[in-house]
N, C-alpha and C positions, 0 to 999 in steps of 0.2 A: 403531295397528295394528288395520286393520279385519279379524278372523278368521274371520267366517263368512260364506260366498258361497253366494247364493243358486241352486238348478237351473238357473232357465232365467230369470236374470240375469247381466251382465257384474261389475257393481262386487259387494264387499262390504261385509259390518254389522257394527260392533264388538260384544261381548261385551254392554253394559249394555244394546242394544236388544232381547235374546232373553229371552221371556216377560215383555214388559214392557207387555201388553196390547192394542200395538199393531201391525198389519200389516207390516210393513219389505219384507218381500219381495212380490212380486206374486200367489203364489198364497198366501200368508201361512203358508208354512212354517215361519217362526222363532218361530210361536206353537201351530205344531198339536201339537208333543209337551209345551207345559206344560200340558195342562187336567188328564192324567194321571201328571203328573209335579211334586212340589216338588224346586228346584233348591237343597242346602243347602251352600254352599263354606266354612263356618268349619272350622279348622283341628281337630279334636278328637280325640282318641284314643279317644271309644267311638262315634265316627261314620263306618260303614261306607259308601264310596262307590261307587255304583251303576256300571253302565259307560257310563250319558250321565252322569253327573254327572264321572266322570274325563276324560271328554271336553272337558265346556262348563268344568269349574272348573280345569281346565289352558288355556282359552284365555285365562283371566283371569289367570293366573300370567302368560301369554304377554305381555297389554299390560301386566301392572304392573311387568316384570323390566326392570332398566336395560340397558343393551347393554352389553359390556364393551368396555374398550378395548382398543385394540392391544398385544398381547403378543409376543416371539418364544420364549417358554420350548416352543412346538412346534417350536421347529428347533433345528439342532446349531450349537455353538458354531463360528464360524472369523474367521479360524483357531483350531485346539486349542490349549489352555491349555498344552499340555505344550510347546509346539514353540516359541510366537512371541511369549507373552504372559506380562508381567510378576506374578509370583507374589501381589503384594499389591493392594488395591484401593484407589481414589481416598478421600481423605480430604477431604471435603469443608469447606469454612472454617465455622467458625459464632463468627458474629459476637455477640458481648456487647453485648447493649444494657443499659446503664444508665439511671435516672432519677434526672435531677438537679432538686437544689430550688430552684424558680423562683420569685423573691421575686416575689407578684403586687402591680401595683401600681396604688394603689384611686385611684379619683375621686371626690373630694367631690362634685362636683355633673356631672352628664352636659352639663348646658350648656358647662362648659368646653372639651371636645373640639370642640367646631364655633364655639370663641372665637377661635380664631388661622385657620378656611376651610384646613383639608389641611396647618398649619402647627403648632409645637411653640409650646407657652406655657414659655414660662422667669421665674420668679420671682425677683426683683433687692429688693435691701434696700439703703438710705443709709445714711448715718452719724445722721440722725434717727430711726436705727429705724424707716423708715416704707418700706411693701415694695409694689409696684408687678408689672404683667406685662407681658413684652416676648413678639411671636410675631416667631419666624424662620420665614422663610417658604420653601417651596419654588421650586425655579429657575422654574415657570410662573406664581407670583404673586407681589406686590410691594403694599405700604402698611403702614400700621401693625396693620391686623389683617390684613392679607395677602388684600384684599378687591380690587385689583385683576389685572385679568389681564397677564402679561407678551406683548408681541408677541414671538413667538419660532418656532422652525422645530422641530418635532417629528420626527426622524428616528429610523427602527425599519430596523438592518441586520441581514440574515440571510445568513451566511458560513458557507464552504466553503472547506478549504484540500488543497491534493493532500500537502502533508508533515504529518501527523499530529502528529509530535514533536517541531515546531517552537513557539514560543513568540510571538505577534503582536501590537505595538502599533497598534494602529486611532487615529486620529488625523481627527478631523471639522472643518474650520477653515471657517467662514463668511468671506466675502473679498468685496470688493467691487474688480468687473471694467471700474470706469470709471473707476479712479482707477489713476494710471500706479504711485504706491507698492505698490499691490495690498495696502492693510493688512486684517491679521487681525483683526476687529471680536467673533471670538468662537471659543471651538476648547476641545474635549471628546478627552480620551484615556480609550479602554477596552486592555483586555487580553484574548484573544481565544487559548485553547489547544485546538487543535481535537482532542487524546486525550482531554479531559474532555467539552465537548460539541461530537460532530464539526458539528453543525450550528445553531449558538446566533443567537439574534436577541438583539441589544442598542437599547437606548431610547438616547439620546443627542438632549441641548436646547442649542439655540442663541438665544442670546438677540442680537435685533437692538440699536446700539450707541445710538440715539436713544428718545424714547417722543414724541410716535408716531413710527414708521420712513419715512424718504425714500423715498416709493413711484416718485421718480422716479430711483432707484441701481436699478443693474443688479447684484443680487445672485447668489453661487452658494455651494454649498458643495463644499469639495475635500476629499476622504480619503484620507490618504495613509499607507500598511500599511508599518511593519519588522517584520523578523524579530530576537529580542532577542537571541537565544542569540547571534549572530553581528554585530550590529547592521548587517544588509543591508537594501537597500532592495528592499521588494517590490510596490510599484506604486504609481499614483495613481489617481482615478473623479473624475470631474467630474458635480454634478447642479445645474444652473439654476434657480431660483425661478422659479418661475411664480404669477402671480396676485395680488401682492404685498398688492393690496387689500384682503386675506383677514387678518384677528387671529392667526390660525395656520394655518404651512404645514405639510402633512403631507409626510413623505417616506418610503416603504418602497422599499427598495432592497435586490438582491441581489447579492454581490459573490464572487467565484470566485477565489482566492488562488492562485496557481502562481508557483511558483521558478523557472518555467524561460523565458518570456517576458521579449522583448527589447523592453526601454524606450526607451531611445538612439534618437535620431531628429535628421534633419537638414532637416526642413522648416520648421523655426520662422520665423514671418514678423520677428521681430524678432531683434538679435544679441542672445547670452546673453553679457554679458562676466564673470561670474564664477559662471556657472553651466554647466550642460548642460541638449539642448533634449531635451524629454519628450515623449512621445505619451499620452494618457489610455488607460487599458486599457479603458474602457466607451465612446470615442467620437473620430469622428474629427478630434479637437481636441488641438495642441501647446502648451507652456508651458515656460516655464523656472525650473528644479527650479534652485536659487542654492545654492551653495557656505557652509557657515557660516561668520557675517559677513556675509553680504550677503542683501537683497533687494529688491523692487520688481519689475515686469514684468521689466526687462531688468537684473535682477540686478546694478543699480549705487550702489545704496546699501547704505554700510556700516551696522552695528546691530552693537551689544555682544553677545559672547556669552559673555565672561568668568566670568558668574555660574552657568553650567553645570558640573557636574564633567568632569574631562579625559576621561575616557572615555566619554561619552555625547555626543548629536549634537545639534545645535541647528539647526532648520528653520525658524525664525523667530521673531517676537516680537507680541506683545499687550499693550495696555494696559503698555506699557515694562517688559513682562516675558518675559525669555527662555520660548522654547517648549522643552523640553529631550525628547528620548526616550531612558532609562534604560538602561543595560545590565543583564540579569536578575537581577543581584546587586546592585544599587543602588532604592532608588525613591526619590519625593518631587520633588516642584516643578521644584528643581537637580541631584537625582540625588546627594544628599549623604550621605543614611540608606542604611546595611548592611542589606539583605533578608539573613539569616542564618537559616539554616534548621537543626534540630539537627545534632548530630552523633551520625551513624548512622542518618538520621530515613529513609533508603530502603534496604530490602536488594537485592543483587543487581543493581548497578551501575545502579539507578534513579536517576532525574533529581527532586531537590527541587526546586517552586516555591513559591514563600514565598504567603501565604493573601492578600495585599493585592493580587495577580496572577489571583487565582482568583473565581469565586462560590461555593466551598466556603466550609461552616460553618469549616472545621478549620482551623488553624494554617496547613498546606501540605500539599500533594498531591505526590503520587510519580507520575511518569511513568516507566511500567517498559518494560520489554524485552520484545520476544515471546516471550520462553522464562517469564518474569514474570508474575504479576496478583498483586493484592489490595492493601492501602488503604496498606501498605509494601514490598509486591513481593514480599511473604514466603513465597507460594503458588508451586508451579511448576505450567506447566500441561501438560497431557498430552501425551505425544509419541506420533506415529502414523506410521510409518514405512511407505510402499507402494511397494514392489517394482511394477515392470512386468516381465511374461514373457511370449515371443512376441507382444508389442502393437507396433503402428509404433507408435514415440514421437510424443507428441502435441504441437503448441503449446503448450495448455496444459491443467490438467486441475481438473475442478470436484467437490469434495465435500461431497456433502450429509449431515450429521451430525446424528443424530435420537436424541432424550431422550425415554425412555417413561414411561411412569404410571401407572398403578392409579387412578388419580384426576382423567385429565384426557387429553383429547388429546396425541399427539406434539410436542415442540419440536421445532423445524428451522433448523439454523445452515448457511451456506452459505459457503466458503471457493472460492477460485481461486486458482492454484497455476500459475506460468511455468515451462514446460522448457526447459533446455537442449540444445545439442547433442549428443547421446548418452547424455544423463540417464536411468537406470534405475530411481533412486528419490526421492522425493518426502517431504518430510518438511511435517508439519503439527503445529502446536502449538495446541491447544482449551483454552480456560478450562472449559467446563463437563463435567460427564460424561455420556458417550452410550454409547447399545447399540449402535447401528446406523451403519456410517458407507457409501453408495452413492459411487461414480467414476463421473464422467464423461468419457471420453477419447474423442475421431475422434466424437463422435454417438454414442456407444454406452456401456449404461449398465454396471455390474460390482457385483456385490458383493463389496464388499472386508473389510466387520467386520461381524461378528453374534455379539455377547455378552450374558452373561445378569446380569453384572454388571460397573459397569466398569472397568478398568483404568488404570495409570497411564502405562504403556508397552505399545504394541504394534507388532509388526513383519507385514505382510502384505504380500501378493500379489497382481496380479489377471492373470486370463489370459484365456483367449476360454472355459475349462471354468466362470468365474465370472459370464461376461455374464450380463446378464437381458435376454432377446431382447424386441423390440417386437413388441404384442399383431399390429401388420399383418403380420409373417411368420407369425404361428401360425394365424391365424384367414381364414376365408373370408369372402370381400364380405357375404354373407347378414350373418352374427356382427357385423361390424362397421360394418353400417348401422343396427344396433339402438339402442336409448336406452343411454346407460352402464351404468344401473342393474337395465338387463336383461341384460347380458352376463354377469353374474356365476353365471350357473349354466352359463355354456359354460367358465366362469375357473374353476369346482369340478372338472368334467367333463375341462379341459385336464390341473391336478393329477393326475386320478384316471388317465387311461391314460400322460402321459406322467412314468416316474418317473426319469428324467435330469435333468427341468428341475427347476430351484432357484429361479428367479426370471424375473418377465418384467414388463411395466412396457406402460400406454399413455399415451393422454395426460394423465389427472388422475391414475391409480392403479401403486403401485407393490406389485406382489404375492408373499409369498415362498409357494412351495411345502413343506407341512409336512412332517413323522416320516409323519404319516399320510395324506398326499398329500390333504391338501385346500389351498384356497386360503387364504391368510391375506392380506389388502390393507390398506392405508393409502391417504388423499389423500396427494398428494408436492407439497409446495409447489416450484414449477421456476420460476423464471424466464426468460420467452420472450426476452429482451431484457435482456443485458450490455453493452449499449453504453454507453462513459462520457457523463455530462453534458457535463465539459469536452471542448472541440474541439481545447485546446492542450498538453494533456501530452505526445502523441506526437506524433513528429516523422518527416518522411520517409514519409507518406502511412502509418502503419505504423497498426494497428486497434487499440482500446483498449477494454479492457474491465473492469468491476471487479463484484465479488462485491454491493454494495447498489447500488441508487438513489440513496439520500440520505446514509446512512453507509458508505461502504465500507471494509472492513479491507484489502481489500488492492486496487489498481489496476496492470494489465500491460497490454505494450504486446507486438501480437504484429506481427512486422517482418516486413518484403517481403525477398527475396532482397540477399545480399550488406549488410547492415546489421544492430546488434548493438547492445548494451548497455539498460539497463533502460527507455530512451524510444526505442530506435534509432536514436541521435543519432551512430553508429560507421558509419565504411563500413567494409569491411572489402576490398574488392577488389583496392586500391589498395594495400595493405599487403602483398599478394605472398604467396606458401608460406613462412609463417617457421616457426619452431617452438611459437608462443604459440599460431598459429592448428590448427596440427596436434593437438598433446596441451593446448591450455590446456584444455579442457573434461571431458581425464581424471582429470586431477589432484584427487584428493579433499583437504581442507582437513584440517591435523592430525591425517593417520594416516602413520603409518611406512611407508618403501618394503617392507617385505614386504606388507602387507595394502593396497595400489595396487591398480587394477584389471592383467587383464594384459596390455593395452596398454600401460600405462607399464612393467611390470616387463620386458617384450621389449623395449620402446625401451632401458632402461638398460643390458639386457643388451648388446644391439649397438650401442650408443654405447661402452662400454666397450671390446667388441672392437674395433670402427674404429677407435679410441683405440690402443690397442695396436699393432695392425698400420700404424696411419700414422702412428704414431708411431716406431715403427722403421723404417718405407720410407724418412719424411721423414731419419733422423737419415742411414740409408745413404745416402741420395740427396746428402744434402749431403755428406758425407765422398769420396764419387765425384766430385761437379763442384768441390771445390775444388781438385784437383790441379790443380798447374800446365799437364799436358799437356789437358787439357779444356777449358782457356780460352785455345786459342791463337786460336779462332775467338768469333764474338760469341755463337751456338748454345751455346757452353759456359757463358757469364757468361749465360745467360737460364735455362738450366737449372738455373745454382745458384742463380737469384733465384727460380724457378720452386720449388725443393726445401724453400725456406724460407718459402715464402707457403702453401704445402700443408701445414708440419708446423703453421704458425701457426692455417692454419682447422681444421685437426684439435684443436689446443689449444681456441681459442677455442671451437668447439663444445660439445668435452664440459663446457668452463666454462659454457655459455648453458644446457646440459641441468638439470645441477647446480642452477644460482640460478634459475633455475624453478622447481623441485622444493622449494627451500628458502623460494621463497618464497613458497609453502601451506605450509608448518610453521609451529608454533609457538615453535620452539627458540629462536629470536633475538628481541633488545626489539624493541621498535616502531619505535625508532629504527634499528636495524641492517637490522630488515627493510628497513625504507624505501628505504636505500641499497643494499641489492642489488636491489633494484627499478628504483632509478633508474640503478647500474651496468648493470645487465642491458639495460635499454634503450636506454641513452646510448652505453656505450662498446660494450659487447659485440656488440650489435647491428651497430654501425655501425661497427666493425673489420670484425666476418663479413664484413660484405657486401664491405669496400674489398679485404680480402685476395682473398676470392672472384674478382674483378672482374681484380684486380693478375696473379691467377695467370692468370687466360686472355689476360688480353692478351700477358704473357711465352710463353705457348704459342704465342699468334699469331705473339711478334716470331720465335720459331723457323721456323715456318713459312714468315713472311714472305722468311728468311733462305737457306733451304735453297733455296726457292725461283730467288729471284738466283743463288745458287751454279748450278744447274742451266742458269740461262737463260745466264750470263756465262761456264760453263766454266774457261777460261784465265784469260781477264780479272779473273774476280772476285778482290777485293784482301780480302785475309784481314785485314790491320791497317787498313784502313780501317771495316770493318765490327767488328772488335774495339773501336773508339774509338767509334763510334756506340751499340754495344752501352752500352760504359758510360754515355754521357751518358743513354740513354733508360730505363738502371735507377733513375736519379737525379732525373732528369724526373716519369717515369710515377707515382710515387707522391705526389709535389708535387701533378700535374695530377688524378689521385684523390680525394684529400685534399681539393684547392677544390672538384670536383664534390660531393662531399657534406655539406660546412659546409652549403650552405642545408638540408638534410635534416635535418644534425643540430639547426640552430639551431629547425627544426619539431617536432622529436619533443618529447611530451608525456607524462606518467602519469597516466593518468585509472582512478580507483576504478570498480568497478561493482557495486554494493552489492547490487543482484539476483542477480547472477549470482558472487557474493562470489569476484570475480579483478582 
């Protein structure tokens, strides 16, 4: 810090340049007062500072004083603790680090470590009690002393995946593209768990079949990826091998795994006899992916896959050994060894993954749900409920969580959440304790939480009163054109004048106006671009956003009009105005009717009123038009049938409403709940549309018959119209049922995990 300014000079000099015998100012004023003054800045009780020493020593203290880190203790808590914050604070988990006794391996001769050239020495004894040394070589070397280098492919894969809870098998195979058999000369399998390492790098080695390799052949590497939990195919990637004259071919590739890509194609140049035509994910090239038990370019060569476990997938053979992809609970070359996790290894519904599938040094790892964390999922994350008050519901909300410390700069975590239609509350689950939350909605910033001590649960709200106004709207163009750090004087002046202002933001800083009306600013790390790196995650031209460019914890799709779903894969316009679309977003999961939103409660009351009135009206109508006097003409029969369909409509509509409500509750078992959802979608929805159309047709028949009676007058044949009506009442439901059969066959139930419906 330069703390002494010369009178006729624009620059400042430091304390150490005062009274040093050298004129640093143009007129030497930094030395003028030193001839008659001895500066003594030692802190002793017997020394009384002069006025000049008070000033000059204060400059020295200012230079040596450390800048305090950002703190919120000069501002009030928001929300107030008594209103919406749990009374207990976060208990951060403390890891117990133990020191294990490790037996040191002593090497008698340091030259032995290089005896096998990056290999391992194994001592052998024979029957004559004579001993020897044998080298176990790594894949890249061979020979009795590992002295020769293998001709190989050294492959480094950088992997990312859309689904962080999945477990993938990565199988890279060296294949001969010139051979009709498409023989697999070498392969290596690895396991990738995105939750453990979101952007993993794997090294794989594939050895050529002969020494030296045949440079006249055309080799390539095919990487197949499978999801191990469901044993589903995730895609294939092809990498040609160029420059075969090199002893080692190096491949460095990046693979984005997406479970939503369509792999099947119909553009294969050859006929896939026992397989399916697949397009590579990284190039415009096709191949035949063979069914288990078949191989070759055309999948016409049979092979033995009986050695693989019955629950595994056989994808080929190499050196007369089957290549088996094991499920998550099996491992080994033939998938016959059980992968067992300890009982209750993971708490709170965490998923246990055995150690052989992970790079972790532990026996197993736990894949936790969004609400828990820890080595055994034993800790609950902090829960934050943010309500939106008098704010237009945005498509998404970005939350900045800041953890403060008196020993370091604030740490920043960014979380993004997608909002559904009419959603007023957003829930966040945060692992790390935090002191402040800033919410960004509709390109505006709001101070959502400010707390001196972190808490486990906070319910807060954001409204226009909590908006942190942009500096562009608070200052004139003269101040905005100033360099950023020179504006801080204006920031302090602003907080002193605007006592109603709680916070504001500029292009780099977030500032609080404290209780003393001072500006308290910190540098806020914000991403200018939240666009996804993957272009295939969202469908129907939706906007893809993620909260981190490399390791996103959340990826959302902002849907265009009439599309919905976690990937905007569903089209709502063709569904019509169904009850599911009107009230589907209003129902709250696992909440009784008394605590549901007002719209749901009013809908329930109106539904029951309509049901009671409609049932009474339908019963009276049936009683009226069931009399013989009313059925002398066809109109009476049509009205009798219409009374039945009207009563059926009231009953089915009421059943649909309560079935829809029960589908959002947790009162039934998972099996019964799925049954209710299927009955509601397949049966009640179809019957409701059918009886509604029938009722309209019966009313139309009444209008047609009355028109004919007016037109024909005396020539109107009542008996003939009555016979026609009986036939129409029988034929029309059959005809309508046939029309609804294609719709019924194409109805499917989809679970939208993002919107939880």
